[in-house]
C-alpha positions in Angstrom: -17.5 55.0 5.3 -17.4 51.4 5.3 -19.5 49.6 3.0 -21.9 46.9 4.2 -21.2 43.5 2.2 -24.1 41.0 2.8 -22.9 37.5 4.2 -22.6 34.6 1.4 -25.5 32.3 1.0 -24.9 28.9 3.0 -24.6 26.9 -0.3 -24.2 22.9 1.0 -24.9 21.7 -2.5 -21.7 20.7 -3.3 -20.3 19.7 0.1 -20.5 15.8 -0.1 -18.5 16.0 -3.1 -16.0 18.0 -1.6 -15.9 16.0 1.4 -15.6 13.1 -1.0 -12.5 14.5 -2.7 -10.9 15.0 0.6 -11.3 11.7 2.0 -9.8 10.4 -1.5 -6.8 12.8 -1.4 -6.4 11.8 2.4 -6.5 8.0 1.5 -3.7 8.8 -1.4 -1.1 10.5 0.9 -1.8 7.9 3.3 -0.6 5.3 0.3 2.2 7.8 -0.5 3.5 8.2 3.0 3.5 4.5 3.7 5.3 3.9 0.4 7.7 6.7 1.6 8.4 5.0 4.5 10.4 2.0 2.8 13.1 4.4 2.3 13.0 6.3 5.7 15.2 6.1 9.1 13.5 4.8 12.0 13.2 8.3 13.3 11.3 9.4 9.8 9.1 6.2 10.0 7.9 7.0 13.4 7.0 10.5 12.2 5.3 9.2 9.4 3.5 6.8 11.3 1.9 9.5 13.4 1.1 11.6 11.1 -0.8 8.7 9.3 -2.7 8.6 12.4 -3.3 11.8 12.4 -4.9 11.5 9.1 -7.0 8.3 9.8 -8.9 10.2 12.5 -9.5 13.1 9.8 -11.1 10.3 7.5 -13.2 9.4 10.4 -14.4 13.0 10.7 -14.9 13.5 7.1 -17.2 10.5 6.7 -19.0 11.8 9.6 -19.7 14.9 7.7 -20.5 13.2 4.6 -23.3 11.2 6.4 -24.4 14.6 7.9 -24.5 16.7 4.6 -26.1 13.6 2.8 -29.1 14.0 5.4 -29.2 17.3 5.0 -29.5 16.8 1.4 -32.3 14.6 1.8 -34.4 17.4 3.8 
């Protein structure tokens, strides 16, 4: 007989902080990758640049989510 589990409550209380930490980690990853480019081949540089472009797009999404979560907190 299967147990029925209650879904976890939607706890958004620390989402802004988590998203801010994600932004900081992503910025650090971008910086580290740019430092690595100095010692990379042209092919590796292109891959790193492509990945950093994706990271920058993710940052935009994180920042939008932070705005949404902050607005939700104020309600």
